[in-house]
Every structure is written in C-alpha cells, then in structure tokens.
N, C-alpha and C positions, 0 to 999 in steps of 0.2 A: 752508576751514570758513566764514569770514566771508561769502563770497559765497552759499554755500548758505543761510546764515541769512537773508540779505537776501531771496532768493528766496522763501523759505517766509513771511516777513513780508509781502512785496508780495501774495503770493497770498491770505493772510489778510485783509489790507486790502481786496483787491479783491472777495473774497467778502462781506465786511461792506458794502462800498458797494452791491453789486448787491441784497443783502437789504433795505437801508435804502431804495433808490429803488423796490423792488418794493412795499414796505409804503406808501411815500408815494402810489405810483400807485394802490393799492387804496383807500386813504383818500380820495383825490381823487375817484375814480369814485363811491365810496360817497356823498360829499357832494354830487356833481352830481346823481346819480340821485334822491337824497331831497330834493333842493331845499333843502338847508341853507344853501348858499352861493349868491350871486347874482354873485359874481365871482372871478377868480383872479389871483394875482400869479405871471406867468411870467417867467423869466429868458431874455431874448433877446441877440442881438448888439449891439443898441442899449441894453442894460440892462434893468431890471425894468420890466414894463409891466403895467397892469391891465386885465384883460378881463372884460367883464360878460357873463353867460351868457343873460340873458333877451333873446331876440330878437337876439342877436349871433352870427350862424352864422360869420362869417369869423374873429373871434377865437378862437371855439371850435375851428374846424379848424386854426388856427395852434398852438393848444395840443396837439392830438391828434397833429398831424404833428411836433412837436417832441419828443414823448415818445419815450424809449428804448425803451419796450415797444410791442409790437404791440398794435392795437385793431381791433375789429370789431363791427359791429352784424348780427345774424342775425335772419331771420324764423322763424317757427314751425317751418316745414320744414327749417331749417338753411341756407337760401340766404343768402349774404353780401350784405347790403344795402350796407353801407359798410366800408371798412378803411383804415387808414393805410399809408403806404409801408413803415414798419417791418415790419408784418405781411406785406406782400408780399416784404420781403427775407429774412424768416425762412423763408418757405416756398419762396424762390427762383423766384418766378414775377412775370411783369410785372403791374403793378398792374391794368391794364385787364382782364387775364384772370381776376384773382381776384374782382374785384366781379362779381357775378351768379352765379358759381359755387356749388357745394354745399360747405359745411365738412366734410362726410363724406369727400370725396375727399383731404382731407389727413390724415385719421386713419389710422394703420396698422391692419391688420387684427387684430393682436393686443391693441389698445387700444380696439377699437370698442365693446365692451360696456361698458367703463369710461366711454367718452365719452358714451355714450347716458344712462347713469345721471347723470353730471354735468349734460347737457343738460336732462334731466327736472327735476332739482333747481333748475337755473338759472332756470326758468321762474317759480319762487315765492319762491326765496330765494337769498342769495349762497352760492356754494360754489366750491372750487377743488381741484385735484389735479394730480400730475404725471403726464405721458404722453408718447408720442413722435409727432410730426407726420411725415408722408410728404412730403419736399420735391419740387418739380418736376424736380430733376435726378437722381431716383432715390435719394437718400440719406435720412436721417432726422435729426431734430432733437429733442433732449430739451426740453420746455418746461414752464412752470407755467401752467395755464389758470385764470383767475378769471372765473366766470360770475355775472351779476346780471341780474334781470328789469327791463326798461323799463316802469315802471307810469306814466310821465308822458306817454307817447305815445298817439296814437289807435289805433295798430296793435296788435291783440292778440297776445299770444304773443312779442313781440319781446324780444331779449336782447342784452346787451353783453358782449363777451369781451375780457379783457386778457390778452395772451400775453407771458410773460417768457421770453426765449431762456436755457436753462440750460446750453448747449454749453460756453461758457468755464468756468463754475462746475464742470461735471462733469469737465472736463479738469484743472482745478485740483485737484479731489478726488482724482482718479486719481494726479496727480503727488504730492500730499502722501501718498497711500496707498503708492505706490511708495518714496517717500522714507523712510517709517516702516519699511517692511519691509526695506529695503536697510539701515537703521540697526540694526534688530533682528537681521538676519543677522550684521552685523559685530560686534555686541555679543556674540553667544552662540557665535561659530565658535571653535573651538579652535586652527585655524591663525592664523598672523599674516597679515592683510590689509593691504597699504600701496596707496595710490594717490598717484601722483606727477605732476608736471606735465611738459611736454615737456624741462624743464631738469633733472630728477631732483630737485625739490624736493617734499617730502611735503606733499600738501594734504589728505589724510585718512587715518585709521588705524583699525584695529578694537580692540575692547577688550582683546584678547589683546596686541596690540603695546603698549598703554598699561601693562599689567600687567608685561609683559617688562621695560621701561625704569623702571617705577615713576613714569612721567609721560608726557604726550603728545609724540610725536615730530613733531607738525605744525609746518610752516614750516621745518624743517631739511632738509639735503641727505641723500639716501638713504645715499650712501657715507660721509659724515661722522659720522653717527651709528651706523652699523651696523660699519663697519671689518670687512667680511667678506673671507675668505681661501679660495681653493681648497684642496683637500685635500692638494696638494703644497706649501703655504704661500705661494704667489703671491697677490698682492691681487686683489680682485674689484671691478671697476668696472661699475656697473650700465649706463650709457649706451654705453660702448665695447663691452661684452659683448653688448648687446642688438641695436645696429647693424641696425636695420629687420628684425629677425627675432624669433622667439619663443624664450625659453628653457624648457626642459623638465627638471624634476628634476635641476638642477646641484647637486653636492655641495658645500657651503660650510660654513666654521666661523666662529663668533663667540667672541671671547675676553672673558670678564668681568673685572670689576675683581680678583676673587680668583684671576685666572690660569686658571680653570676653562674648558673649551671646551665650546661648545655646537653640535652639528651640526644643520644643516638641509638639507632638499631644496628648492630655490629654483626657481620657475617665474615667468616674467615675459611679459607680452603688451602691445604698443603698440596703443592705442585710437586709430584713425585716422578723422578727419572732413575732408572736402574735401581729401583727399590730403595731409594734414599730420597729424603726431602731436598730439593733444589732450592725452592723459594715458597714464600706464603704470601697469598693474595688476600688483603683485607679491604673490605667495602663498609663504609659508614654512612647511614642515611641520617640527617638531621631531623628529629621529630620534636624539637622543642615547643614549636608552635601547636602541633598536635596534642602535646600533653597539656599545654595551657587550655585549649579547647576542651579536652577531657575534664580537666578540674573544673572549669566553668560549668560544663555540662552537669558533673556530679553535684555541684553546688546548687545548681538550678533545680535539679531532681529532688535534692534534700529539702530545698524550700518548698516545692511543690507539695511532697510528702507531708510536710509539716502543715501546709495549707488544708490538705485533705483531711489530716487528723482533726484540725480545728473546725473544719466545715462539718465533718461527721458528728463532732460533739454537739454542735449547733443543731443539726438535723435530729439528733436524739431528743434534744430539749423541745424542739419544734413538734416532734411526733407525739412526745407526752402531752404537750399543750393541745395537740389537735384531738388526742383522745378525750381530753377533758371537755373539749368544746362539741364533741360528737354527739352527747347527749342532749345539749342545746338545741343542735341542728335537727334532731330526730323529731322534735316537736313540731317543727315547721314543715316536715316531709309532706304531710298529708296535703297541706295547702299548696305546696309547690307542685305535687302531682296535679292537683285539680287545675292550677293555673297553666300547667304545661299541657293538658289535655286541650283546654281552651285555645292555647296558641297553636296547638297542632291543627285544630280544626280551621282557625283563622287563616294558618298558613296555607292549608290545602285549598281553601276558598280563593285566597288571594293568587296563589299560583295558577289556578284554574282561570281566574279573571285576566292575569297577565298573559297566559298562553293564547286565551281567545283574542285579546287586544293586541298583543305583540305578534301573535301567530307563529308558525313555525317556518324556518327557512324561507323567509320572504313571502309567506302566504298571506296575501292582503285581503282583508275583508272582515265584515261583522255580521253578515246575514246568518239567519238560523240554519239555513242549508249548509253553510261552510262551517258553523259551529258544530253541527251534528257530525260532519266528517272528521273534524279535530277531535271530537269526542271519541270516536271510533279508534282514531290513531292512538290516543291515550290508552284505550282499552287494550290494544294488541300489542303495542310497541314491546312491552316488558317480556313477552314471551318469544319463542323461536317459531311460531306457527306461520305456516306459508300464507301470503297475502296477495289477493288479486284486486288490482285497481282498474275500475272500469271508467269509462268516460270518453267523450268526443275529444277530437284532436285539439290541442291547445288549451285545455282546461287546467293544466298543472299537475298531471299524474306523477311526474318525476319528483316535483316538490313534495308530494305527499310520501313518496317513497323515501326521500331524503329524511323527512321529518320522523318516519318510524324508525329508520336507522339511527338518527340523532338521539331519540329516546331510549334506545335498546342498550342492553348491556355490551353489545359489539361496537358501540360508537367510537372506541379508541382506534379502530381499524377503519379504513377508508371504504366508501360504499362503491363497490365494482359494479360497472354498468356495462350492459351489452345491448345494442339496437339491432334486433333481429331483422328489422326491414332494411337497414342500411348496408348489410353486408351481402355479398353474391352467395348464392346456395352452396357452391363448391368451396367456400372459404369459412362459412359459419361454423362447421363441424371442428375445423382446426383451430378457431377462435375460441370456442367454448370448451373444448376437451384437449387442445394441444396437439402436437405431432412430434415424432421422432425424426432424427436427421435421415434423409433419404427415404421418407415414407411416401413422397410423391415427387414429381419433377419440380426441381426450383427449391425443395427443402434442404437447404445445406447445413442448417443448424437444428438443434432441438428447440422447440418453442413450447412454453408452458401456457396452457389454457386458462380462461378466466376463472373456471372453478377451482383450479389450484391456487390462484392468485387470491380468491376470496375465501380460502379455508380459514375458519375462525371469524369470518366477517359476514357481510351480507351481499348477495348478488341481485341486482335489479335487471330482469329480462324485459326491456322495453318493447312493445309491439309483438308480443308473445304469438298473436294470432298469425304473423308472418313466417313463423318457424316451419321450414319444410317438414312434410309429413314423415319423411324417412328418418328425420332426426328426433321426431317426437318420442319414439320409443326409448332411444338412449336418454333423453331428458327424464322420461317417467322413471327409468331405473336409478338415476342419480336422487330424484325425489324420494323413491321407496327405500333404497339400501344405502345411499351416500357413496356409491361406487360407480367408476368408469374406468375406461382404458384410452390412452392416447392413441392417435392414429399411428399405425406402424408399429404397436407394441401390444404384447399379450398380458403385460404386468397390470394387475387391478390397483387402483389408487383409491384410497378412502379419504373423503373430505367432510368437514363439518360446515356446511353452508346454509345460510338462511335464505330463502328464495321470496323475492317480491317481484311479481309479474304485473305487467299493465298492457292494456289493449284499447282500442277504440272500435273493436268489431264486437258484434254479438256471437260469442263462442258457442252459445246453444244452437244458433242456426247454423254455425260452422260445422257443428258435429253432426246434425241433420244432413248436411250436404256432403258429409265424408271427407271434409277438409281438415277436420281437427279430431284427434283421438278422443273418445268419450271417457276413457280411463283417466287421461292426462287432464281432462277438463275437470273431473271429480277431484284429483289431486291439487289442482291449482285454486279450486273454488272453495277452499275450507274457510276463509273469512274474506268475503269480498266488500270492497268499499266503493261506492259510485261517487265519482267527482262530478257536481252538479254543473251543467253549462252555465255560462255567463247570463244567458237570457232568464235563467231561474233565480238569479242573485243580483237583480238589477240594482238593489240597495247598496251593492260593493262598488259600483261604477264610480261614484264621486271619490271614494277612498283610493281606488286604483288609479284614476286619472290624476289626482293630486301627487301620488307616489310617483308614477312613471314621467309626468311632466317634469317634476323636480329632478329626477334621476338623469333624464334625457338632456334638460338644460344645461345642467352642470357639466356633463360630458362634452357638449358642444359650445360651452363658454357663452351661453345665452342667459337672459333673465326673463322668465315669464311669471308674472306675479298676478295675473288676472284670467279668469275663464268665465265668459259670458254665460248668461243663463240659457240663450238660444243655442250656444255650442254643447253646454252639458245636456240640454233637452234632447238635441239631436243625437248625442252619445247614448243616452238612456232609452231612447225610442227606437233603436236599431236592434235587430235580432242577434247579431255577433255570430255567425255561422262559424268563424274561425276562433270564437272564444277569447281569452285573455291574450293569446299570442297575436291575434288580429288587432285587438285594442291597442296593444304596444306599437305595433307597426303603424296604425293610423295616427298615433300620437306623435310618433317620431317624425312622420312626414309633415305633420302639423307644425311642430317646433321647428323643423328645417325651413319651412315656408313662412314662419311667423317673424316679420321684420321688427315689430315693436315689443312691447311687454304683455300684449294681448295674444292669446292662443287663437289661431285662425285655421279652421279645418280645410283641407283640400279635398278629402274624399267626399263623395255625395252618398250619404247614408240613407237608404230607403227604409221606411217602417213596415213595408208589406210583409217582410220575412218574420218579424216579431208578431205582428197581429194574426198571421196565418196560424201561428202557434199557440197563442194564449186568449184570442179574443173569444173563441168559442167554447172555453173551459170555465165551468162554474166553480165557485169556491168549494162546493160540496164534492165535486169531481176531483179537484187538486187534494183535498183531505183524504178522500178515499185512496187515491194513488199513493200518497204518503204513507197512510197506515199499512196499506198491502205491502209496500216496498220494504217497511220496517219489519213486519212479520216474516217476509220471505227471508230476511237477513238474519233474524234470530231463529229460524226454523220453526216458525209459527208457535213460539213459546209466549204466551200471554203474560204470565205472572211470574215472579220469583227474580233471582239475580240475573243479570244480563238479558232480561226479557224485554218485550216490545213495550209493556206499559211502564217499565223503568226508563227506557230510552226516551219514550214520548213524554215521560213526566206526568203520567195519569194514573189514577187508582185503577186497579185490575177491574173492578166493577163498572168504572166508567168506560173503559176501553171496550169491555164486551157489549156495553150498551150502544157504543158509536158503531160497532161491527155489526150489531143487529140492524141499526137504523140505515146504515149504508150497504146492507146486504153483502157483507164480506165473509165468505166462507173459504175453508180450505178445500181445494179441489182434490 
C-alpha cells in the first residue's frame, strides 16, 4: 500500500513539474517576443549564464536548444523555418528533414480544422490548445501547442510555436484514473478481494475485507489472519493449494471469535510477470446463507421422504383392505348396473326435454315443427356431414348452424361465418380462399381465407345461393377433396373443414335456371334441414314475445310487465313475412313507444297475409305435406333406423296406411 502511495505522489509531482516548466516557457517566449527582456539567465552544465538577446544569435540558439519543449518558427504558409532538436524528437524525424517541411504534415486529419483555427489566431495574438501530432514512425503524440506572432521580425506572417509533449502526462493521468477506478471497485464490491505478494503477504484488500475483520489486514500473512479450513476440517494453505495453478470455487470455512462458522467460495489466481509470480489475487464469496438454505432444504426433503414412506405403508394397508372389500362389492355389481342403465335412460330423456325446453343457442319455441328441427340437429351434430339449412329470411338459420356446431366435436373452435350475399363478387374469392401479396392491385400483404381459418372447425356459408357461378366450381373442389389454392399462388392447401350452408332460395329452381351448379347442389344437399316460418309455428309467438320484450326492456331501461290480449291476438293473427327478425323489430318499436308498463303496438298488422296462406288448407292437406316432406328428407325410407316412421313416431304399418289414404307415392 505504501509503494502504491509513493507512485501516485511521484506522478503528481511529475505532473506539477511539467505544468510549471510549460508556464515558464510560455512566459519566457512572451517576454522575448515583446522585447520586455534583453537577456536571460539559463542554467547550463557550467552553471547559470547570462545570455543577451539583442544581436546574440548563438546564446539564443543555446537557450532554445536546451529547452525541454519543442520550438519552431513558421512562415505564413506553415513552412517550418527553424526548429530545435526537441521538436524533431517529438515528431520522431531527423532535424534536417523537419526544417523546410510544412507543419501541416505533422497534424492529424481529425485535428486539422482545429489547428487551422489556432494558426489563424496565432498570427495576431497568443493562443494555445491541445491536439495530436502525427509522428514520422506512424504513431501519434498528444501535445500542447502555444502560438505567438513574431512582430519584431521583417517577415510578415511569421509565427513562433512552443510544443509541450503531453505523452507522459496523459500516461500518468491514465494510470491515476485506472488506480482510482480499481480503488472504487474494491471499495464497492460485496465480495472480499485480497491481493498478496508472492510470499502470501497481503499488500492490498477491499473495503469488504476491512469490514469483515473490523480493521485492515494489509501486511499480514493470508493464512495467519484467515485460518481457513476445508469443509472436511483440514487446514487450507494458500501457497501450497495454489502451487502454480488457479483455484476455482473452493469451499472453505472461517471460524469467528464467537465460534460461529462463515462459509466462502474461494478463487485464487497467480499474476505472473517475466515468468515469475508477482502477486496473487484472492476472491472470496460469502455463501453462509446459501449453506443454511441448503441445509433447510435437505432437512425438508428428508422429512418429505419420511412422509412418503409412511404414506406408502398406509396405502399398502388400505389396498389390502380394499381387496378384502372387493368381494363384498361384487355382490352388488349386478344391481348397480341395472340402476345405472335406468339412470342413463332417465338422463337421456331429461337431456332431450331440457334441450327442447331450453333450446339451442337462443332458439325460442315449443312447437312441434321446431322440436322436429332440433331433433334433426341432434341427429347430425355429432358427425362431419355437410348440412344445408333451408328457410325463409329471418327464420333463424344461423342459430341452427350454431346449434349444430355447439353440439359437435369441433365446438372448442369458433364457428367461422361467411355471408356470400354481403361481399362484392370481386372480393368473395379472396375472403374464402385468401390471397398472396401482390396477387391483385391493393394486395400489399398476404391474407388468409376463411377456409384456412376454419381448418379443424366449422365454416358456415350463409346465403350460399348468392355465390357467383364462377366460384362454385372452386367451392365444389374443396367439398370433394378438401384442397384449394390462394389467389396468386400455385401451392395446394389441404384443410379439414365441416361445411354448413344456408339459403332462402329454392336451389332446385336455381339449378334449372342455370344459376347454380347441379353437382354443387348434390354435394350440399346431403342432410337438409328446413327451418319452418313463423306462420307455421304460431304457438311459439307468446314465448318469443315474452323473451324479446324482457330483453329489449332491460336494454332500454324500461319495465314492461303486461301484454294485453288484444296485442297478443294481433301478433298471432299476423302472417310475419319477415319471420322472427320482423317480430323482434316490431317488438322493439313497441317497447320504444310504450310510455307505461303495458306494451303498445305501433305497427298496423294486417291478417290478410296469414289468411291467404292457411285459410284454404285442410288438416288432411297439412298432414300430407308434412309426411311427404319427412319422406323426402329420409330418402323415402319408411321403416328402420332414421326412417320416416321413426321421425314421425308412427308404426311402419300405420305410416303405410296413412300414405295409401293420402295417396302418397314416390314419383
């Protein structure tokens, strides 16, 4: 520590001496140029001598040559007219090569603009600044340039430069900065840092080491002050343990005066110079708390293992007891199976009732026509069969599609929907099958189509009858092979998508008109479900009215607790060409215009629409149409599983008798 202190003091003294000499040189130069002095006292080997300046060229040159600073006289264009040997030494060039050369060749490119500014100032007044000279050996030297104009000479624009070499000063400053940084690191480090000489004597220590002992351990033997031991209790000796190798994370302990142990991970490295050890760096990390945690974890692990052993023994006893009880349980197995079968039957029945009562996906109603639709939903939901939902607008075809998806094995994925009537013809292909970047004007990024999004899920194609004819062939290919290409790409993409389509058009008529492909119609019409219009399920109107009035009133912050008989009669006597959607809109307008708690209709509902549809039909005609519709949907299968007789709840013989009576024959 003492040697380090002396080195720092020597550096500071050296820096102060250089600064003093530079100041004296500048003052001397100023005095000479201004003519304030006529002579100088110069210290030489023979002692102090007086040199006169006026007309005394030789003494003046002796003075300049004995300066520790470089000196040069420059012409107005930067040519070096004269320089002393010290200047030549600084730029590392022979003196004869320097005189007559341009000063600019010794200025580094990065300092050229700064030097030009100094040069311009030096023509009129004294100026100085630090910059870097480019030396002849390709290196650089930091210097302080002092420029002064030579006003006492005949040459216009002459200048005198005094160059002070700052190389040693910069090196000393770097050493001091490094020393300061090292000291700061050692003072702030949580780990214990110790620097020992080759004999193991501590020559420097960190602040954490001083705090550990309560005093500085410097000048003491490492082993004598630490008294470290290995984890097995054997003493630790630094020099013998190191033995020309490095130590990495050695587990050692230190015993305090109160007999408590402190655990360390010790690492040591020899710092070698000229093939001999100059010093040893020792780093010690306190792991006492970590050791305590390890012991606690080990203890907890041992206790857990003991609990596992005890629990295992209990389980063995319990298993033996279970084996003994098995024989007793087997005698009740037959009765349990019988009860289970009964419960399954009851459960299936109750589930059916709940589905019909609670409906699917907000499907409101209790009519036989709606129950029949829900029954068909139950039939087809569990498979991947393509479903075609038919029905007038506003009957709830999308709700049926959501009900099928919600009961399928794909229900964990979202139902993907495309409304074929809502998209322009030039965009629907991109929406269905996607496109690559640059496939058409405005396609700046790649776009995934609905078929890719619905891979592994269900795709609902609403208003399929509106699909352009040129896209129907591409849709047919997806239905047949599960393959398609994005717009602008030749790569074939395979998908696993279940298709549910819906339309309010008569696709058979569209096929005859040439507006819909016949092969696509056959692909879609695998399992048709017809959603009955509201006029065919008038018994559901009170339930629907109650549901929508409560829902709309709650949304609008109103309370409607009464619907008069006249209002309900008007609602039930209307034909509802817009079906449930029209009913909901009529009720919303009624709630908005009802100022009290009673519902007041705004729309004038005419009964002629409904009468024109049902007044001329007999019960026998309705029955005949219903049976024919069922037979068509089952492929004219009269008896057996999934047959018309099963759906209608009739015996096969009874159904055949009704068919003969109603003159129903397969065309």
